[in-house]
C-alpha positions as semicolon CSV with decimal commas, in nm:
position;residue;x (nm);y (nm);z (nm)
1;M;-15,328;3,093;-8,392
2;S;-15,214;3,121;-8,754
3;K;-14,964;2,867;-8,880
4;P;-14,616;2,982;-8,983
5;F;-14,562;3,036;-9,353
6;Q;-14,434;2,732;-9,542
7;W;-14,282;2,775;-9,887
8;S;-14,382;2,420;-9,980
9;S;-14,750;2,511;-9,935
10;H;-14,724;2,811;-10,170
11;P;-14,533;2,705;-10,483
12;E;-14,688;2,994;-10,675
13;I;-14,512;3,244;-10,445
14;G;-14,184;3,058;-10,483
15;S;-14,217;3,072;-10,863
16;F;-14,296;3,442;-10,840
17;V;-13,976;3,503;-10,641
18;L;-13,757;3,302;-10,879
19;Q;-13,910;3,485;-11,174
20;H;-13,854;3,840;-11,049
21;Y;-13,559;3,829;-10,807
22;P;-13,291;3,967;-10,821
23;R;-13,404;4,202;-11,101
24;T;-13,647;4,340;-10,841
25;T;-13,513;4,425;-10,493
26;S;-13,627;4,205;-10,207
27;G;-13,807;4,498;-10,042
28;E;-14,007;4,577;-10,355
29;L;-14,076;4,208;-10,408
30;A;-14,207;4,174;-10,052
31;S;-14,459;4,454;-10,122
32;A;-14,560;4,294;-10,453
33;I;-14,616;3,953;-10,287
34;Y;-14,834;4,107;-10,019
35;E;-15,039;4,297;-10,277
36;R;-15,084;3,991;-10,504
37;F;-15,105;3,700;-10,257
38;Q;-15,195;3,873;-9,926
39;V;-14,892;3,715;-9,763
40;Y;-14,625;3,920;-9,585
41;L;-14,267;3,798;-9,622
42;S;-13,957;3,976;-9,497
43;P;-13,694;4,079;-9,753
44;S;-13,442;3,849;-9,583
45;A;-13,679;3,550;-9,622
46;I;-13,710;3,625;-9,993
47;R;-13,333;3,649;-10,036
48;N;-13,279;3,323;-9,849
49;Y;-13,536;3,138;-10,062
50;Y;-13,380;3,264;-10,383
51;C;-13,031;3,161;-10,273
52;L;-13,153;2,809;-10,191
53;H;-13,372;2,748;-10,498
54;S;-13,233;2,957;-10,782
55;P;-13,081;2,758;-11,072
56;K;-12,713;2,700;-11,009
57;E;-12,471;2,773;-11,288
58;A;-12,211;2,515;-11,377
59;T;-11,891;2,571;-11,186
60;P;-11,619;2,687;-11,427
61;P;-11,282;2,511;-11,415
62;L;-11,025;2,664;-11,189
63;Q;-10,801;2,918;-11,351
64;P;-10,471;3,052;-11,225
65;P;-10,507;3,395;-11,065
66;Q;-10,468;3,679;-11,310
67;Q;-10,258;3,978;-11,229
68;P;-10,461;4,298;-11,271
69;E;-10,348;4,535;-11,538
70;E;-10,160;4,835;-11,416
71;G;-10,401;5,094;-11,285
72;A;-10,699;4,854;-11,288
73;R;-10,921;4,812;-10,983
74;F;-10,971;4,483;-10,811
75;P;-11,327;4,359;-10,875
76;D;-11,591;4,449;-10,616
77;R;-11,685;4,166;-10,381
78;R;-12,023;4,277;-10,251
79;I;-12,341;4,101;-10,146
80;G;-12,549;4,243;-10,428
81;S;-12,667;4,560;-10,596
82;D;-12,654;4,907;-10,444
83;E;-13,020;4,863;-10,348
84;D;-12,936;4,543;-10,157
85;V;-12,649;4,711;-9,974
86;L;-12,869;5,008;-9,886
87;E;-13,137;4,771;-9,757
88;L;-12,880;4,592;-9,539
89;Y;-12,744;4,924;-9,410
90;D;-13,096;5,042;-9,327
91;L;-13,160;4,720;-9,135
92;A;-12,841;4,767;-8,930
93;M;-12,933;5,130;-8,864
94;Q;-13,278;5,031;-8,734
95;Q;-13,126;4,768;-8,505
96;V;-12,880;5,022;-8,361
97;E;-13,162;5,269;-8,294
98;R;-13,378;5,000;-8,129
99;A;-13,089;4,890;-7,908
100;E;-13,024;5,249;-7,801
101;A;-13,393;5,306;-7,728
102;A;-13,406;4,991;-7,513
103;F;-13,087;5,069;-7,319
104;A;-13,170;5,125;-6,952
105;G;-12,839;5,267;-6,825
106;Q;-12,831;5,622;-6,692
107;T;-12,534;5,857;-6,679
108;Q;-12,742;6,140;-6,529
109;A;-13,012;6,121;-6,262
110;T;-13,195;6,337;-6,008
111;V;-13,290;6,235;-5,654
112;D;-13,562;6,461;-5,518
113;F;-13,574;6,537;-5,145
114;S;-13,696;6,892;-5,208
115;K;-13,986;6,846;-4,964
116;E;-13,747;6,735;-4,688
117;S;-13,709;6,989;-4,409
118;K;-13,440;6,795;-4,217
119;P;-13,085;6,697;-4,311
120;I;-13,059;6,365;-4,494
121;G;-12,774;6,118;-4,502
122;I;-12,653;5,929;-4,807
123;C;-12,409;5,642;-4,760
124;F;-12,217;5,428;-5,008
125;T;-12,184;5,053;-4,973
126;G;-12,011;4,808;-5,205
127;D;-11,744;4,546;-5,256
128;W;-11,944;4,290;-5,061
129;Q;-11,775;4,009;-5,260
130;I;-12,047;3,762;-5,153
131;G;-11,938;3,405;-5,218
132;A;-11,571;3,446;-5,125
133;K;-11,393;3,319;-4,817
134;G;-11,304;3,586;-4,561
135;V;-11,618;3,797;-4,611
136;L;-11,761;3,949;-4,293
137;M;-12,111;3,818;-4,361
138;R;-12,255;3,899;-4,017
139;Q;-12,131;4,258;-4,034
140;L;-12,270;4,297;-4,385
141;L;-12,612;4,174;-4,277
142;K;-12,606;4,404;-3,972
143;D;-12,507;4,710;-4,178
144;T;-12,778;4,658;-4,440
145;Q;-13,034;4,628;-4,163
146;T;-12,900;4,948;-4,005
147;I;-12,938;5,135;-4,334
148;Q;-13,296;5,015;-4,363
149;D;-13,384;5,106;-4,003
150;T;-13,221;5,452;-3,983
151;E;-13,460;5,738;-4,046
152;G;-13,336;5,990;-4,301
153;L;-13,059;5,761;-4,433
154;Y;-13,034;5,643;-4,796
155;C;-12,769;5,457;-4,993
156;F;-12,608;5,382;-5,327
157;A;-12,472;5,036;-5,409
158;M;-12,126;5,082;-5,559
159;G;-12,061;4,746;-5,732
160;D;-11,877;4,417;-5,676
161;L;-12,158;4,285;-5,464
162;I;-12,065;3,929;-5,561
163;Q;-11,730;3,756;-5,605
164;N;-11,796;3,587;-5,945
165;L;-11,436;3,575;-6,063
166;N;-11,352;3,554;-6,432
167;Q;-11,257;3,188;-6,468
168;R;-11,023;3,264;-6,757
169;K;-10,825;3,523;-6,563
170;H;-10,861;3,355;-6,223
171;P;-10,900;2,979;-6,282
172;Q;-10,810;2,915;-5,917
173;G;-11,086;3,151;-5,797
174;L;-11,333;2,873;-5,717
175;H;-11,094;2,739;-5,453
176;D;-11,143;3,057;-5,250
177;C;-11,523;3,054;-5,265
178;V;-11,770;2,923;-5,012
179;L;-12,042;2,971;-5,275
180;P;-11,881;2,879;-5,608
181;S;-12,207;2,922;-5,801
182;P;-12,254;3,277;-5,936
183;E;-12,630;3,213;-5,927
184;E;-12,622;3,148;-5,551
185;Q;-12,402;3,454;-5,500
186;E;-12,654;3,660;-5,695
187;E;-12,945;3,531;-5,486
188;C;-12,770;3,634;-5,164
189;A;-12,682;3,979;-5,300
190;L;-13,038;4,035;-5,421
191;Y;-13,169;3,932;-5,078
192;L;-12,965;4,211;-4,913
193;L;-13,058;4,462;-5,182
194;K;-13,425;4,388;-5,116
195;K;-13,367;4,459;-4,746
196;V;-13,265;4,816;-4,832
197;Q;-13,491;4,856;-5,135
198;S;-13,685;5,148;-4,989
199;K;-13,356;5,329;-4,916
200;L;-13,170;5,232;-5,236
201;L;-13,117;5,529;-5,471
202;G;-12,930;5,347;-5,748
203;L;-12,686;5,075;-5,853
204;V;-12,340;5,115;-6,005
205;T;-12,197;4,811;-6,182
206;G;-11,863;4,665;-6,070
207;N;-11,598;4,466;-6,251
208;H;-11,707;4,143;-6,078
209;E;-12,060;4,187;-6,212
210;E;-11,904;4,258;-6,551
211;N;-11,754;3,907;-6,544
212;S;-12,105;3,772;-6,597
213;K;-12,148;3,993;-6,901
214;Q;-11,814;3,882;-7,046
215;A;-11,904;3,517;-6,996
216;S;-12,271;3,517;-7,093
217;G;-12,383;3,863;-7,203
218;I;-12,602;3,901;-6,890
219;T;-12,568;4,232;-6,707
220;L;-12,643;4,147;-6,344
221;T;-12,660;4,506;-6,215
222;K;-12,914;4,596;-6,481
223;R;-13,123;4,292;-6,389
224;W;-13,111;4,380;-6,018
225;A;-13,210;4,740;-6,089
226;T;-13,504;4,621;-6,299
227;D;-13,620;4,377;-6,031
228;L;-13,596;4,643;-5,759
229;N;-13,726;4,933;-5,973
230;V;-13,426;5,156;-5,897
231;P;-13,194;5,346;-6,134
232;Y;-12,919;5,151;-6,312
233;F;-12,613;5,375;-6,335
234;W;-12,410;5,148;-6,568
235;H;-12,039;5,226;-6,513
236;G;-12,109;5,558;-6,343
237;A;-12,332;5,863;-6,328
238;L;-12,360;6,222;-6,214
239;V;-12,648;6,234;-5,965
240;H;-12,824;6,560;-5,879
241;I;-12,944;6,563;-5,518
242;L;-13,222;6,806;-5,425
243;V;-13,256;6,859;-5,049
244;G;-13,502;7,127;-4,939
245;H;-13,405;7,435;-5,139
246;Q;-13,048;7,320;-5,204
247;K;-12,889;7,134;-5,497
248;Y;-12,588;6,903;-5,475
249;K;-12,405;6,687;-5,730
250;L;-12,247;6,345;-5,676
251;G;-12,020;6,167;-5,922
252;L;-12,035;5,789;-5,878
253;R;-11,810;5,523;-6,032
254;H;-11,688;5,182;-5,921
255;K;-11,342;5,228;-6,072
256;F;-11,153;5,456;-6,311
257;K;-10,818;5,485;-6,483
258;N;-10,503;5,637;-6,332
259;E;-10,522;5,456;-5,998
260;S;-10,216;5,521;-5,779
261;S;-10,097;5,341;-5,467
262;V;-9,909;5,658;-5,366
263;N;-10,172;5,922;-5,443
264;T;-10,478;5,718;-5,345
265;T;-10,733;5,976;-5,462
266;N;-10,572;6,024;-5,802
267;A;-10,855;5,840;-5,981
268;Q;-11,117;6,063;-5,815
269;R;-10,915;6,368;-5,919
270;M;-10,912;6,246;-6,282
271;I;-11,289;6,182;-6,272
272;H;-11,344;6,534;-6,139
273;Q;-11,123;6,688;-6,406
274;Q;-11,241;6,485;-6,704
275;L;-11,605;6,400;-6,632
276;W;-11,774;6,610;-6,364
277;P;-11,578;6,928;-6,272
278;D;-11,878;7,078;-6,089
279;A;-11,947;6,776;-5,865
280;D;-11,949;6,830;-5,490
281;A;-11,825;6,476;-5,423
282;I;-11,669;6,193;-5,619
283;V;-11,731;5,845;-5,474
284;M;-11,565;5,519;-5,578
285;G;-11,524;5,158;-5,466
286;D;-11,307;4,871;-5,600
287;K;-10,986;4,906;-5,395
288;H;-11,120;4,760;-5,067
289;Y;-10,990;5,041;-4,846
290;N;-11,148;5,355;-4,705
291;D;-11,032;5,693;-4,827
292;M;-11,139;6,056;-4,793
293;Q;-10,996;6,389;-4,899
294;M;-11,142;6,739;-4,930
295;V;-10,978;6,978;-5,175
296;S;-11,052;7,328;-5,300
297;K;-11,124;7,365;-5,671
298;P;-11,211;7,669;-5,888
299;L;-11,579;7,568;-5,889
300;G;-11,586;7,501;-5,514
301;D;-11,471;7,246;-5,258
302;V;-11,496;6,881;-5,359
303;V;-11,480;6,565;-5,147
304;F;-11,313;6,245;-5,270
305;L;-11,451;5,931;-5,104
306;R;-11,393;5,560;-5,141
307;C;-11,594;5,288;-4,968
308;G;-11,432;4,988;-4,801
309;S;-11,494;4,617;-4,848
310;Y;-11,634;4,328;-4,647
311;L;-11,370;4,093;-4,790
312;R;-11,132;4,108;-4,496
313;M;-10,862;3,877;-4,631
314;D;-10,814;3,671;-4,946
315;D;-10,536;3,480;-5,116
316;Y;-10,508;3,720;-5,410
317;A;-10,452;4,030;-5,194
318;Q;-10,216;3,846;-4,963
319;G;-10,011;3,732;-5,261
320;L;-9,987;4,088;-5,394
321;G;-9,846;4,225;-5,071
322;G;-10,031;4,116;-4,761
323;Y;-10,320;4,355;-4,820
324;R;-10,633;4,329;-4,606
325;G;-10,977;4,466;-4,684
326;S;-11,111;4,740;-4,460
327;V;-11,481;4,758;-4,378
328;G;-11,627;5,103;-4,421
329;I;-11,940;5,289;-4,536
330;P;-11,867;5,656;-4,608
331;M;-12,153;5,900;-4,566
332;L;-12,250;6,253;-4,665
333;I;-12,503;6,455;-4,466
334;F;-12,682;6,721;-4,675
335;Y;-12,860;7,023;-4,529
336;P;-13,185;7,166;-4,667
337;E;-13,177;7,535;-4,570
338;T;-12,812;7,624;-4,648
339;R;-12,583;7,470;-4,907
340;H;-12,365;7,267;-4,676
341;F;-12,274;6,900;-4,639
342;L;-12,068;6,695;-4,395
343;P;-11,846;6,409;-4,520
344;F;-11,760;6,107;-4,304
345;F;-11,477;5,859;-4,347
346;G;-11,593;5,502;-4,409
347;K;-11,471;5,368;-4,075
348;S;-11,669;5,640;-3,897
349;F;-12,006;5,503;-4,007
350;S;-12,135;5,464;-3,649
351;V;-12,031;5,822;-3,568
352;A;-12,197;5,947;-3,886
353;L;-12,520;5,773;-3,788
354;Q;-12,521;5,946;-3,449
355;V;-12,448;6,286;-3,604
356;L;-12,731;6,235;-3,853
357;Q;-12,977;6,156;-3,573
358;D;-12,860;6,455;-3,367
359;Q;-12,883;6,694;-3,661
360;R;-13,231;6,576;-3,758
361;A;-13,344;6,613;-3,397
362;R;-13,241;6,981;-3,406
363;Y;-13,499;7,041;-3,683
364;S;-13,791;6,883;-3,494
């Protein structure tokens, strides 16, 4: 393994830099050093060396500030010549392009069941809030096992799988946790996600997962999606579902603006209007209650769904107004031979499972 470059071991290169910089740009100087000494140095390393070792001019005595003459410009305060600024701009541009190329979030995706000859069910589970008091842990474990065991059933995870409260906004949040450690909460959530891995079609990030990003820069949902090799839908996505010869579109988000306690599907309506006007269904989480509405739109009927929560009761919701979470996993059954789908309210999950089995049996 080659040793890292040390300026002290190459005084001739240091002298060469001090002799030619800044009359020669750092990029040109890097090429000249490589050609002459067979050593590659980055332009930033050359600039740093020059700033540390260039002869320092005597500091002039302080003078009172001078008022600029009328119409005169204030002097430029820039890091160097136009070539230096262009080099810095090019570096920033490359970093932006690399970051965009490495970004794993999807806002569009396709799920292909085109070879399926029977109806398939897709359910939506989220707001597990693992780590908090009042979570129906046994029911959550049972439901994830049911999803895994049911033939023809698949799911999307809709966010807020862990409690992980923002300690700045909710400093008392640890008092309402049975697992205060976000790491332990994450391990439990990942355990359940692995149980349904073969049925998991994608992950939507929630605001409680975002707390980790705000605190540390770590995006938990992205990490889970990478570990499980499933799509990461960032804050939401339009998902194209191919079933047999039919095509359907689902709009998925954890939350959105314009929430209303009076018109409970107002946020879904805004998503449909502003983001995905041709979606067949808009599905959300976040509010911890089940909701369903079917409305007629110019481009066709659309279903608005919201999944429930396993956090049955917590201090925050009780303080707001005595609110209680409502367990529920909404489902859509899609048909392969005609363009038709059946929506099911979250609390009717057991009924939806029976209908799915009966409908698939008809195609045997």
